[in-house]
MINUVO-971667 format. One record per atom (N, C-alpha, C): x, y, z; residue in one letter; residue number from 1. Coordinates in nm, 2 decimals, decimal comma, always signed. Example, Ala and Ser with C-alpha at 12.3 -4.5 7.8 and 13.67 -1.06 7.14 Angstrom:
REM MINUVO-971667
PT      px      py      pz  resn  resi
PT   +1,32   -0,57   +0,78     A     1
PT   +1,23   -0,45   +0,78     A     1
PT   +1,32   -0,33   +0,78     A     1
PT   +1,28   -0,22   +0,71     S     2
PT   +1,37   -0,11   +0,71     S     2
PT   +1,29   +0,00   +0,79     S     2
//
This chain:
REM MINUVO-971667
PT      px      py      pz  resn  resi
PT   +0,11   -0,10   +0,00     M     1
PT   +0,02   -0,01   -0,01     M     1
PT   +0,12   +0,15   +0,01     M     1
PT   +0,09   +0,23   -0,08     K     2
PT   +0,15   +0,32   -0,08     K     2
PT   +0,11   +0,46   -0,04     K     2
PT   +0,19   +0,49   +0,04     P     3
PT   +0,15   +0,64   +0,12     P     3
PT   +0,04   +0,71   +0,05     P     3
PT   -0,05   +0,90   +0,08     P     4
PT   -0,07   +0,95   -0,03     P     4
PT   +0,02   +1,01   -0,06     P     4
PT   -0,03   +1,10   -0,20     V     5
PT   +0,10   +1,18   -0,20     V     5
PT   -0,01   +1,33   -0,22     V     5
PT   +0,06   +1,41   -0,07     V     6
PT   +0,06   +1,58   -0,04     V     6
PT   +0,13   +1,64   -0,16     V     6
PT   -0,02   +1,71   -0,23     T     7
PT   +0,05   +1,81   -0,30     T     7
PT   +0,05   +1,96   -0,25     T     7
PT   +0,08   +2,01   -0,32     P     8
PT   +0,09   +2,16   -0,28     P     8
PT   -0,12   +2,23   -0,27     P     8
PT   -0,17   +2,19   -0,32     E     9
PT   -0,33   +2,22   -0,27     E     9
PT   -0,35   +2,14   -0,14     E     9
PT   -0,29   +2,08   -0,17     D    10
PT   -0,35   +1,98   -0,05     D    10
PT   -0,26   +1,91   +0,08     D    10
PT   -0,33   +2,04   +0,17     D    11
PT   -0,23   +2,07   +0,31     D    11
PT   -0,29   +2,05   +0,41     D    11
PT   -0,37   +1,89   +0,36     G    12
PT   -0,44   +1,83   +0,53     G    12
PT   -0,56   +1,91   +0,57     G    12
PT   -0,60   +1,96   +0,49     Q    13
PT   -0,72   +2,08   +0,51     Q    13
PT   -0,83   +2,02   +0,45     Q    13
PT   -0,96   +1,98   +0,44     P    14
PT   -1,05   +1,91   +0,36     P    14
PT   -1,07   +2,02   +0,27     P    14
PT   -1,08   +1,99   +0,11     R    15
PT   -1,09   +2,15   +0,00     R    15
PT   -1,24   +2,15   +0,00     R    15
PT   -1,22   +2,32   -0,06     V    16
PT   -1,40   +2,39   -0,05     V    16
PT   -1,38   +2,44   -0,16     V    16
PT   -1,55   +2,37   -0,23     S    17
PT   -1,52   +2,41   -0,39     S    17
PT   -1,58   +2,59   -0,37     S    17
PT   -1,50   +2,64   -0,45     A    18
PT   -1,53   +2,78   -0,47     A    18
PT   -1,68   +2,85   -0,54     A    18
PT   -1,73   +2,73   -0,52     F    19
PT   -1,90   +2,74   -0,53     F    19
PT   -2,01   +2,70   -0,42     F    19
PT   -1,95   +2,61   -0,35     S    20
PT   -1,98   +2,68   -0,23     S    20
PT   -1,98   +2,77   -0,06     S    20
PT   -2,09   +2,82   -0,03     L    21
PT   -2,14   +2,92   +0,05     L    21
PT   -2,02   +2,94   +0,18     L    21
PT   -1,93   +2,76   +0,24     S    22
PT   -1,82   +2,76   +0,31     S    22
PT   -1,72   +2,85   +0,23     S    22
PT   -1,74   +2,83   +0,06     G    23
PT   -1,63   +2,84   -0,02     G    23
PT   -1,66   +3,01   -0,06     G    23
PT   -1,79   +3,06   -0,06     L    24
PT   -1,79   +3,21   -0,05     L    24
PT   -1,72   +3,28   +0,08     L    24
PT   -1,75   +3,24   +0,19     R    25
PT   -1,71   +3,27   +0,31     R    25
PT   -1,59   +3,31   +0,26     R    25
PT   -1,49   +3,19   +0,28     K    26
PT   -1,38   +3,17   +0,25     K    26
PT   -1,29   +3,35   +0,19     K    26
PT   -1,36   +3,32   +0,04     K    27
PT   -1,32   +3,42   +0,00     K    27
PT   -1,35   +3,55   +0,07     K    27
PT   -1,47   +3,59   +0,13     R    28
PT   -1,45   +3,70   +0,18     R    28
PT   -1,35   +3,73   +0,32     R    28
PT   -1,34   +3,66   +0,38     E    29
PT   -1,22   +3,64   +0,45     E    29
PT   -1,15   +3,68   +0,42     E    29
PT   -1,10   +3,60   +0,31     L    30
PT   -0,97   +3,65   +0,27     L    30
PT   -0,95   +3,81   +0,23     L    30
PT   -1,10   +3,84   +0,16     A    31
PT   -1,13   +3,96   +0,13     A    31
PT   -1,06   +4,07   +0,20     A    31
PT   -1,14   +4,01   +0,28     E    32
PT   -1,14   +4,11   +0,43     E    32
PT   -1,03   +4,17   +0,49     E    32
PT   -0,92   +4,04   +0,47     S    33
PT   -0,79   +3,95   +0,60     S    33
PT   -0,77   +4,09   +0,48     S    33
PT   -0,68   +4,10   +0,35     Q    34
PT   -0,63   +4,18   +0,25     Q    34
PT   -0,65   +4,32   +0,25     Q    34
PT   -0,77   +4,36   +0,28     K    35
PT   -0,83   +4,46   +0,28     K    35
PT   -0,80   +4,56   +0,42     K    35
PT   -0,78   +4,51   +0,53     A    36
PT   -0,67   +4,57   +0,65     A    36
PT   -0,56   +4,60   +0,65     A    36
PT   -0,50   +4,51   +0,60     M    37
PT   -0,34   +4,56   +0,53     M    37
PT   -0,33   +4,60   +0,49     M    37
PT   -0,43   +4,66   +0,38     V    38
PT   -0,41   +4,78   +0,26     V    38
PT   -0,39   +4,99   +0,35     V    38
PT   -0,32   +5,02   +0,37     R    39
PT   -0,36   +5,19   +0,40     R    39
PT   -0,41   +5,28   +0,32     R    39
PT   -0,50   +5,33   +0,32     H    40
PT   -0,58   +5,40   +0,24     H    40
PT   -0,50   +5,49   +0,26     H    40
PT   -0,47   +5,58   +0,13     T    41
PT   -0,43   +5,71   +0,10     T    41
PT   -0,46   +5,82   +0,19     T    41
PT   -0,56   +5,82   +0,25     D    42
PT   -0,59   +5,93   +0,33     D    42
PT   -0,54   +5,89   +0,46     D    42
PT   -0,48   +5,82   +0,44     E    43
PT   -0,39   +5,78   +0,63     E    43
PT   -0,27   +5,78   +0,66     E    43
PT   -0,21   +5,81   +0,50     L    44
PT   -0,07   +5,82   +0,47     L    44
PT   -0,04   +5,95   +0,50     L    44
PT   +0,10   +5,99   +0,57     P    45
PT   +0,17   +6,08   +0,63     P    45
PT   +0,19   +6,21   +0,51     P    45
PT   +0,16   +6,35   +0,55     R    46
PT   +0,08   +6,42   +0,51     R    46
PT   +0,19   +6,62   +0,54     R    46
PT   +0,33   +6,56   +0,60     E    47
PT   +0,41   +6,68   +0,72     E    47
PT   +0,50   +6,70   +0,57     E    47
PT   +0,46   +6,89   +0,61     P    48
PT   +0,53   +6,97   +0,54     P    48
PT   +0,68   +6,97   +0,57     P    48
PT   +0,73   +7,00   +0,45     F    49
PT   +0,87   +6,98   +0,44     F    49
PT   +0,98   +7,13   +0,34     F    49
PT   +1,11   +7,16   +0,36     N    50
PT   +1,09   +7,27   +0,30     N    50
PT   +1,23   +7,25   +0,21     N    50
PT   +1,30   +7,34   +0,12     E    51
PT   +1,33   +7,30   +0,04     E    51
PT   +1,47   +7,21   +0,08     E    51
PT   +1,53   +7,29   +0,15     T    52
PT   +1,68   +7,23   +0,24     T    52
PT   +1,67   +7,09   +0,31     T    52
PT   +1,51   +7,05   +0,38     D    53
PT   +1,49   +6,92   +0,36     D    53
PT   +1,52   +6,81   +0,26     D    53
PT   +1,47   +6,89   +0,18     M    54
PT   +1,44   +6,77   +0,01     M    54
PT   +1,59   +6,78   +0,00     M    54
PT   +1,66   +6,84   -0,06     R    55
PT   +1,79   +6,85   -0,08     R    55
PT   +1,90   +6,83   +0,02     R    55
PT   +1,86   +6,79   +0,19     L    56
PT   +1,99   +6,69   +0,22     L    56
PT   +1,87   +6,53   +0,22     L    56
PT   +1,77   +6,52   +0,18     Q    57
PT   +1,73   +6,38   +0,18     Q    57
PT   +1,84   +6,29   +0,00     Q    57
PT   +1,83   +6,45   -0,04     W    58
PT   +1,84   +6,40   -0,25     W    58
PT   +2,01   +6,34   -0,21     W    58
PT   +2,04   +6,45   -0,18     N    59
PT   +2,22   +6,43   -0,12     N    59
PT   +2,21   +6,31   -0,09     N    59
PT   +2,19   +6,26   -0,01     K    60
PT   +2,19   +6,16   +0,07     K    60
PT   +2,17   +5,98   +0,03     K    60
PT   +2,05   +5,99   -0,08     F    61
PT   +1,99   +5,89   -0,20     F    61
PT   +2,10   +5,91   -0,33     F    61
PT   +2,18   +6,02   -0,33     V    62
PT   +2,30   +5,98   -0,43     V    62
PT   +2,40   +5,94   -0,33     V    62
PT   +2,42   +5,98   -0,21     D    63
PT   +2,56   +5,86   -0,20     D    63
PT   +2,52   +5,73   -0,18     D    63
PT   +2,41   +5,68   -0,10     R    64
PT   +2,36   +5,55   -0,10     R    64
PT   +2,39   +5,49   -0,23     R    64
PT   +2,32   +5,60   -0,36     L    65
PT   +2,33   +5,52   -0,52     L    65
PT   +2,53   +5,52   -0,49     L    65
PT   +2,57   +5,58   -0,51     N    66
PT   +2,73   +5,59   -0,50     N    66
PT   +2,78   +5,49   -0,52     N    66
PT   +2,74   +5,47   -0,33     N    67
PT   +2,80   +5,30   -0,30     N    67
PT   +2,79   +5,17   -0,30     N    67
PT   +2,66   +5,19   -0,38     T    68
PT   +2,57   +5,02   -0,41     T    68
PT   +2,62   +5,03   -0,64     T    68
PT   +2,69   +5,18   -0,63     G    69
PT   +2,76   +5,11   -0,76     G    69
PT   +2,65   +5,17   -0,89     G    69
PT   +2,58   +5,26   -0,84     Q    70
PT   +2,43   +5,30   -0,92     Q    70
PT   +2,47   +5,40   -0,95     Q    70
PT   +2,59   +5,44   -1,05     K    71
PT   +2,61   +5,57   -1,11     K    71
PT   +2,56   +5,63   -1,20     K    71
PT   +2,52   +5,61   -1,25     I    72
PT   +2,39   +5,62   -1,38     I    72
PT   +2,34   +5,76   -1,34     I    72
PT   +2,27   +5,65   -1,24     M    73
PT   +2,15   +5,78   -1,17     M    73
PT   +2,19   +5,82   -1,07     M    73
PT   +2,30   +5,81   -1,00     A    74
PT   +2,31   +5,95   -0,96     A    74
PT   +2,37   +6,05   -1,00     A    74
PT   +2,49   +6,00   -1,13     T    75
PT   +2,46   +6,15   -1,22     T    75
PT   +2,35   +6,22   -1,31     T    75
PT   +2,25   +6,17   -1,32     Y    76
PT   +2,11   +6,21   -1,34     Y    76
PT   +2,11   +6,28   -1,21     Y    76
PT   +2,11   +6,28   -1,08     M    77
PT   +2,11   +6,33   -1,00     M    77
PT   +2,15   +6,44   -0,99     M    77
PT   +2,27   +6,46   -0,92     T    78
PT   +2,39   +6,53   -0,95     T    78
PT   +2,37   +6,61   -1,14     T    78
PT   +2,31   +6,62   -1,15     I    79
PT   +2,30   +6,70   -1,35     I    79
PT   +2,35   +6,90   -1,32     I    79
PT   +2,20   +6,86   -1,21     N    80
PT   +2,12   +7,02   -1,19     N    80
PT   +2,06   +7,01   -1,03     N    80
PT   +2,08   +7,08   -0,98     D    81
PT   +2,00   +7,08   -0,83     D    81
PT   +1,84   +7,16   -0,84     D    81
PT   +1,75   +7,00   -0,77     P    82
PT   +1,63   +7,01   -0,80     P    82
PT   +1,58   +7,11   -0,76     P    82
PT   +1,47   +7,19   -0,79     S    83
PT   +1,39   +7,26   -0,71     S    83
PT   +1,24   +7,19   -0,61     S    83
PT   +1,22   +7,28   -0,56     L    84
PT   +1,04   +7,25   -0,49     L    84
PT   +0,97   +7,30   -0,51     L    84
PT   +0,86   +7,29   -0,56     E    85
PT   +0,76   +7,41   -0,55     E    85
PT   +0,61   +7,29   -0,52     E    85
PT   +0,62   +7,36   -0,37     G    86
PT   +0,49   +7,23   -0,32     G    86
PT   +0,58   +7,14   -0,32     G    86
PT   +0,47   +7,06   -0,27     T    87
PT   +0,49   +6,88   -0,28     T    87
PT   +0,58   +6,82   -0,44     T    87
PT   +0,57   +6,89   -0,59     T    88
PT   +0,65   +6,82   -0,68     T    88
PT   +0,78   +6,90   -0,68     T    88
PT   +0,87   +6,82   -0,68     I    89
PT   +1,03   +6,81   -0,74     I    89
PT   +1,04   +6,85   -0,86     I    89
PT   +1,12   +6,96   -0,91     R    90
PT   +1,13   +6,97   -1,10     R    90
PT   +1,31   +6,92   -1,09     R    90
PT   +1,32   +6,82   -1,13     L    91
PT   +1,42   +6,85   -1,25     L    91
PT   +1,50   +6,86   -1,39     L    91
PT   +1,61   +6,95   -1,42     E    92
PT   +1,63   +7,00   -1,57     E    92
PT   +1,71   +6,85   -1,59     E    92
PT   +1,69   +6,79   -1,69     L    93
PT   +1,80   +6,70   -1,73     L    93
PT   +1,84   +6,75   -1,91     L    93
PT   +2,01   +6,69   -1,94     P    94
PT   +2,02   +6,75   -2,06     P    94
PT   +1,94   +6,68   -2,19     P    94
PT   +1,92   +6,56   -2,15     N    95
PT   +1,85   +6,47   -2,30     N    95
PT   +1,74   +6,43   -2,27     N    95
PT   +1,68   +6,35   -2,42     E    96
PT   +1,55   +6,25   -2,36     E    96
PT   +1,53   +6,13   -2,29     E    96
PT   +1,68   +6,07   -2,31     G    97
PT   +1,70   +5,96   -2,33     G    97
PT   +1,74   +5,94   -2,15     G    97
PT   +1,84   +6,05   -2,16     S    98
PT   +1,89   +6,05   -1,94     S    98
PT   +1,71   +6,08   -1,90     S    98
PT   +1,62   +6,12   -1,91     K    99
PT   +1,45   +6,12   -1,88     K    99
PT   +1,41   +5,97   -1,91     K    99
PT   +1,42   +5,92   -1,97     V   100
PT   +1,35   +5,85   -1,97     V   100
PT   +1,42   +5,73   -1,89     V   100
PT   +1,55   +5,69   -1,84     D   101
PT   +1,59   +5,64   -1,80     D   101
PT   +1,60   +5,62   -1,64     D   101
PT   +1,62   +5,80   -1,65     F   102
PT   +1,55   +5,86   -1,50     F   102
PT   +1,43   +5,81   -1,46     F   102
PT   +1,34   +5,82   -1,55     D   103
PT   +1,21   +5,81   -1,45     D   103
PT   +1,16   +5,67   -1,46     D   103
PT   +1,23   +5,60   -1,55     T   104
PT   +1,23   +5,43   -1,53     T   104
PT   +1,32   +5,37   -1,41     T   104
PT   +1,36   +5,43   -1,36     N   105
PT   +1,45   +5,43   -1,18     N   105
PT   +1,42   +5,56   -1,09     N   105
PT   +1,36   +5,57   -1,13     K   106
PT   +1,27   +5,69   -0,99     K   106
PT   +1,26   +5,66   -0,85     K   106
PT   +1,13   +5,53   -0,91     H   107
PT   +1,06   +5,52   -0,82     H   107
PT   +1,13   +5,45   -0,69     H   107
PT   +1,22   +5,41   -0,69     E   108
PT   +1,31   +5,37   -0,51     E   108
PT   +1,33   +5,54   -0,45     E   108
PT   +1,39   +5,57   -0,58     L   109
PT   +1,40   +5,74   -0,51     L   109
PT   +1,26   +5,80   -0,41     L   109
PT   +1,18   +5,78   -0,52     L   110
PT   +1,01   +5,87   -0,53     L   110
PT   +1,00   +5,79   -0,34     L   110
PT   +0,96   +5,66   -0,36     G   111
PT   +1,02   +5,58   -0,24     G   111
PT   +1,08   +5,61   -0,09     G   111
PT   +1,24   +5,61   -0,09     Y   112
PT   +1,31   +5,67   -0,01     Y   112
PT   +1,27   +5,79   +0,05     Y   112
PT   +1,23   +5,95   -0,06     L   113
PT   +1,15   +6,03   +0,00     L   113
PT   +1,04   +6,08   +0,03     L   113
PT   +0,94   +5,99   +0,00     R   114
PT   +0,80   +5,99   +0,07     R   114
PT   +0,86   +5,99   +0,24     R   114
PT   +0,92   +5,82   +0,22     G   115
PT   +0,98   +5,79   +0,37     G   115
PT   +1,05   +5,94   +0,43     G   115
PT   +1,11   +5,92   +0,43     K   116
PT   +1,23   +6,02   +0,48     K   116
PT   +1,18   +6,17   +0,57     K   116
PT   +1,09   +6,27   +0,41     L   117
PT   +1,04   +6,35   +0,44     L   117
PT   +0,92   +6,35   +0,54     L   117
PT   +0,80   +6,25   +0,54     H   118
PT   +0,72   +6,22   +0,57     H   118
PT   +0,55   +6,24   +0,47     H   118
PT   +0,60   +6,25   +0,33     N   119
PT   +0,46   +6,26   +0,31     N   119
PT   +0,46   +6,21   +0,18     N   119
PT   +0,36   +6,16   +0,19     H   120
PT   +0,34   +6,08   +0,09     H   120
PT   +0,25   +6,15   -0,07     H   120
PT   +0,27   +6,28   -0,11     D   121
PT   +0,27   +6,36   -0,24     D   121
PT   +0,36   +6,36   -0,28     D   121
PT   +0,45   +6,36   -0,23     I   122
PT   +0,60   +6,42   -0,36     I   122
PT   +0,61   +6,38   -0,44     I   122
PT   +0,57   +6,46   -0,58     V   123
PT   +0,56   +6,41   -0,73     V   123
PT   +0,73   +6,48   -0,81     V   123
PT   +0,82   +6,43   -0,86     I   124
PT   +0,92   +6,44   -0,92     I   124
PT   +0,85   +6,44   -1,08     I   124
PT   +0,88   +6,58   -1,11     D   125
PT   +0,87   +6,59   -1,26     D   125
PT   +1,02   +6,69   -1,32     D   125
PT   +1,04   +6,57   -1,40     V   126
PT   +1,18   +6,61   -1,51     V   126
PT   +1,15   +6,67   -1,62     V   126
PT   +1,22   +6,75   -1,69     N   127
PT   +1,20   +6,84   -1,81     N   127
PT   +1,32   +6,81   -1,87     N   127
PT   +1,36   +6,87   -1,97     V   128
PT   +1,47   +6,77   -2,14     V   128
PT   +1,45   +6,96   -2,13     V   128
PT   +1,61   +6,95   -2,10     N   129
PT   +1,62   +7,13   -2,18     N   129
PT   +1,83   +7,16   -2,24     N   129
PT   +1,72   +7,10   -2,37     E   130
PT   +1,87   +7,05   -2,45     E   130
PT   +1,94   +7,15   -2,53     E   130
PT   +1,90   +7,28   -2,43     M   131
PT   +1,97   +7,41   -2,48     M   131
PT   +2,12   +7,45   -2,42     M   131
PT   +2,11   +7,38   -2,31     V   132
PT   +2,21   +7,37   -2,19     V   132
PT   +2,32   +7,33   -2,24     V   132
PT   +2,41   +7,36   -2,26     S   133
PT   +2,52   +7,32   -2,34     S   133
PT   +2,62   +7,38   -2,27     S   133
PT   +2,76   +7,35   -2,25     T   134
PT   +2,85   +7,45   -2,19     T   134
PT   +2,99   +7,44   -2,32     T   134
PT   +3,02   +7,58   -2,32     K   135
PT   +3,10   +7,59   -2,39     K   135
PT   +3,21   +7,65   -2,38     K   135
PT   +3,31   +7,49   -2,44     H   136
PT   +3,44   +7,48   -2,37     H   136
PT   +3,53   +7,66   -2,44     H   136
PT   +3,64   +7,71   -2,35     A   137
PT   +3,76   +7,79   -2,39     A   137
PT   +3,89   +7,71   -2,42     A   137
PT   +3,89   +7,74   -2,53     F   138
PT   +3,99   +7,67   -2,55     F   138
PT   +4,13   +7,81   -2,61     F   138
PT   +4,11   +7,85   -2,69     T   139
PT   +4,24   +7,97   -2,71     T   139
PT   +4,23   +8,05   -2,59     T   139
PT   +4,35   +8,16   -2,58     P   140
PT   +4,38   +8,20   -2,46     P   140
PT   +4,29   +8,35   -2,44     P   140
PT   +4,21   +8,42   -2,58     I   141
PT   +4,16   +8,48   -2,57     I   141
PT   +4,00   +8,43   -2,54     I   141
PT   +4,01   +8,30   -2,54     E   142
PT   +3,77   +8,24   -2,47     E   142
PT   +3,83   +8,25   -2,31     E   142
PT   +4,00   +8,17   -2,31     K   143
PT   +4,03   +8,21   -2,19     K   143
PT   +3,96   +8,31   -2,05     K   143
PT   +4,03   +8,44   -2,14     F   144
PT   +4,04   +8,55   -2,05     F   144
PT   +3,87   +8,58   -2,02     F   144
PT   +3,82   +8,58   -2,14     E   145
PT   +3,72   +8,59   -2,21     E   145
PT   +3,60   +8,53   -2,07     E   145
PT   +3,64   +8,41   -2,09     K   146
PT   +3,49   +8,29   -1,91     K   146
PT   +3,57   +8,38   -1,79     K   146
PT   +3,69   +8,41   -1,83     L   147
PT   +3,72   +8,40   -1,67     L   147
PT   +3,67   +8,58   -1,62     L   147
PT   +3,65   +8,65   -1,72     K   148
PT   +3,62   +8,77   -1,73     K   148
PT   +3,43   +8,78   -1,65     K   148
PT   +3,40   +8,68   -1,76     S   149
PT   +3,26   +8,69   -1,72     S   149
PT   +3,21   +8,65   -1,56     S   149
PT   +3,31   +8,58   -1,52     I   150
PT   +3,30   +8,48   -1,42     I   150
PT   +3,36   +8,62   -1,28     I   150
PT   +3,45   +8,68   -1,30     N   151
PT   +3,50   +8,80   -1,23     N   151
PT   +3,53   +8,90   -1,34     N   151
PT   +3,46   +9,01   -1,35     P   152
PT   +3,49   +9,14   -1,44     P   152
PT   +3,62   +9,25   -1,33     P   152
PT   +3,63   +9,20   -1,24     A   153
PT   +3,75   +9,29   -1,22     A   153
PT   +3,93   +9,25   -1,32     A   153
PT   +3,88   +9,18   -1,35     L   154
PT   +4,00   +9,07   -1,40     L   154
PT   +4,05   +9,18   -1,54     L   154
PT   +3,97   +9,23   -1,60     E   155
PT   +3,94   +9,30   -1,69     E   155
PT   +4,02   +9,49   -1,67     E   155
PT   +4,01   +9,57   -1,55     L   156
PT   +4,07   +9,61   -1,47     L   156
PT   +4,20   +9,62   -1,44     L   156
PT   +4,23   +9,49   -1,40     L   157
PT   +4,39   +9,38   -1,40     L   157
PT   +4,44   +9,44   -1,46     L   157
PT   +4,43   +9,35   -1,60     R   158
PT   +4,45   +9,41   -1,70     R   158
PT   +4,51   +9,51   -1,73     R   158
PT   +4,43   +9,68   -1,76     K   159
PT   +4,36   +9,74   -1,82     K   159
PT   +4,48   +9,79   -1,68     K   159
PT   +4,50   +9,76   -1,60     T   160
PT   +4,58   +9,83   -1,50     T   160
PT   +4,72   +9,80   -1,54     T   160
PT   +4,76   +9,66   -1,54     F   161
PT   +4,92   +9,63   -1,54     F   161
PT   +4,93   +9,65   -1,66     F   161
PT   +4,83   +9,68   -1,82     D   162
PT   +4,89   +9,69   -1,93     D   162
PT   +4,89   +9,56   -1,97     D   162
PT   +4,86   +9,42   -1,93     L   163
PT   +4,90   +9,33   -1,94     L   163
PT   +4,81   +9,25   -2,13     L   163
PT   +4,92   +9,15   -2,16     D   164
PT   +4,85   +9,12   -2,24     D   164
PT   +4,80   +8,99   -2,25     D   164
PT   +4,70   +8,95   -2,37     I   165
PT   +4,59   +8,86   -2,38     I   165
PT   +4,73   +8,72   -2,40     I   165
//
């Protein structure tokens, strides 16, 4: 005589048909227990925060990404400083490809910020600004003009000492 075979569905409990009254009762009990585990959006925290708090947590997450080897996402987060408008964090990225990549990986960041700032209304809005391009100075005149745009007193220094460029 062979011992009975126990299948994953057969856990020693008598099987209940899905169409019986006891099956419907079990289904309702399961649905109510799952509903009790889900927090309603009205119950989620919505504490106010400022831009300084947001940037502090933003930079901590960048450090965390760098430590775990997720350098690309960390780079996207440090390209520009984020700004805060209400509970919307605005970030500007240089091209559409980086925006798509950031959007696919931002869920972990959102969860982190919502937890640390205790506000579940936080949203990240990413804009593409392809006009932002850095012009590099190669010749001595271009280098001087770039430095002069940073510090106009260089022109006065050049004229005072009659310096060549």
